[in-house]
N, C-alpha and C positions, 0 to 999 in steps of 0.2 A: 321468768316473770321479772318482770325488771321492778325491782325493789319490791316492798312488802308496805301494809299497813296500808289505809281507804284510801288512795288511789292505787292504787296494784286490787286491795277486792273489788274496789267497782267496775275495772280491767274485767276481771275474770269475769263478775257479773251479765257485765255487756256481751260478754266473748259467747262467750259457751252456749246461750242460745240460739246468737246471731250459727256459728259453728253446726250446732248440731243443725235446726236448718239446709244451710246447706250442702250440710254429707246426703241427709234426708232427698234431696234433692236435683243430685245429681249421681245419687251414688258410685264418684269414683271420690278418696283423699285426694288426689292431686289437681281437682278443678275448687274445691271443697277452704283447702287453705289457699288458690292462691285470690278468691274471691275474699276469705275473711280481709287475707294480706292489705284489697286493693282497700278495704271498708278501715283497714286502724294505720294508711299508706295516706291515700287519697282524700276522705273521709274527717275520716277522724282528728288524724295529726296528732298524739296523744304528747309523745316523744315511750311510750310506753311499748314494752316489748313484751309479747309473749311467748311461749315453746308450747308446741301442739304433738304430738304421734295422733294422728285422723287415721284407722282403718275399719272394711267390710272384714267379715268374720265372716266364711261359709261355712256353717254348724257339720250340714250333711259327708263335705270332702276334705273339710281343716284347711282351706286356704284361705292367705289373714293374705290381704293385698293391701298395703299403708303408702302413708307417706307420713315423711319426719322433717316437721320444722323446725333442726335447732331443740329436740330435745333429747332428753335421752335414750341412749340404743339400747332395744330389752334381748333379754335373754333369748335363748335356746336350751333346755334342757333334752335332750335327747332322751327315750326309755333307756337304753343297752346302760346305763352309770361311763357312760359319755360324758368328758367332763363340757360341763354347759359354753355355748359360742357365742362368741357377742351377732347381737345379727347387722348386715352393712342397710346400710343406704342410708346418708343424713341428707340437710340441707341449712339453707340461711335459714335466724328466727324471723316470726311476724310480725311486723309494724315498719320495719327495717330500711327496704332496700323494695324498691318497685318492682318486681318482676324479682320471685323468685329459684324457675329453676328448678325445681322437684321433677322428680320422676318417682312412674310407680313402683313398690317392691313387691314382690309376690312369695312369699314363703308358704309353702304347705306342714303344717304340723299332724306329723303322723299318729298313733292312737300311741298311749303310754306317755306324750309328750309334756312339756312344759313350757313356756311363755307368757315370761318372766316380763310387765311392765309398773314399769316405780321412773319415779321422781328423786329428785338431784340431791333432796332433803335426804333419804340417802343415803346416800354415799359421802354428802356433805358435814352429815352427823359429824359431833364433833363428842371431846372424851375433854372433861375438867384437865386437864393439860394441854390438853391442843389439838390432841390426833384426831385426824380424819379416819370414819370411818371406810371408805374409801371404795374402787368397785375391784380391790384383791378382792378383802372379806365381805362385802358382799359375793361376791363369787360364789367361795368356798364355803360362803353358813346355806345360799342354794344347794348348790353340788350336794353337801351334808345332807340333807333333805326329799331329793325324787329320787334313790332309788326305793326310802319306808315312809307309806303315809301319802297325803293328799296334797289338794293343791293347800287348800287354807291349812293345814302343818307350815305347809312353805310360808303360806304370809306369817304365820305366829311365828315359826322359828327363825322370822327375818327382822319381824316388831320386836321382839322382845328383845334376840341380840344387840339392835340396835336402841332402845332401851334404858340394856344393863349397861352398854361401850359406852353410853352418855354418861349415867349415873344419875349426880344431882348437877351434872354442870345446864346452862339453861338451852332448849334448841334451835337451831343455827334455821329452822326453818320446818317444812309441814312437811308430813311424810304420805305421801303415798302410795300403794303399791297394790298387783295386780296379776294374779297368775291362773293363769287357764290351764288349762290338762283335754286331752283328745281321751278317754276313755276310750285303751282299747276293750277291738271287737265294737 
C-alpha cells in the first residue's frame, strides 16, 4: 500500500470488505480485482494504491486460481526437497491505472507442497546497519524448513528469522505471512 499511517489504514479498512465481496460475488480473482480497481480509480480517487493477490483454492484438487495486482510473488516449495520457486504472474497495482489487463494464473499444489504468501514487510525488513532481509535470505529460510516440520514451523522460522535479523531496529513495515501445505494422501 502507498504510505503508512492513518490514510493507509483507512484505505485498507475500505478495501478489505469490498475485495472480499467482489471475490465472493464473482468467484473470479481477475473480475474481483478489476472491480476493486474501478472503485479506487473512478469512484474514490484517493491517490493511494494497494497491492492485492486474490485467489480461490479448490481444497479437493489443490488448484489455486489467482490474479496478482502488484503484490509480492508467492513461493511454491516442492515436496521432494527441490528448491522453492517463485510463482509467475503479476500485474499493476490497484488504484493507479484504469485497466489492469490481468490474467488468471492456475497453479496445482500437489500433496506435500507448500504455497508461501507474504508481504514486502518480510523482505524489506532491515538490520540495524540498514541491510535488507531480502528475497534470497527469505528463500533460504523457507527452503530450510520445507523437509521437516509443518506449515506453522515454516511461518515460525521466517518470522523468527526476520525479527532476529532486525534485532533492535525499528520495523520498516508490517509482517504478513501465510503458508499453505497440502497434506499428503
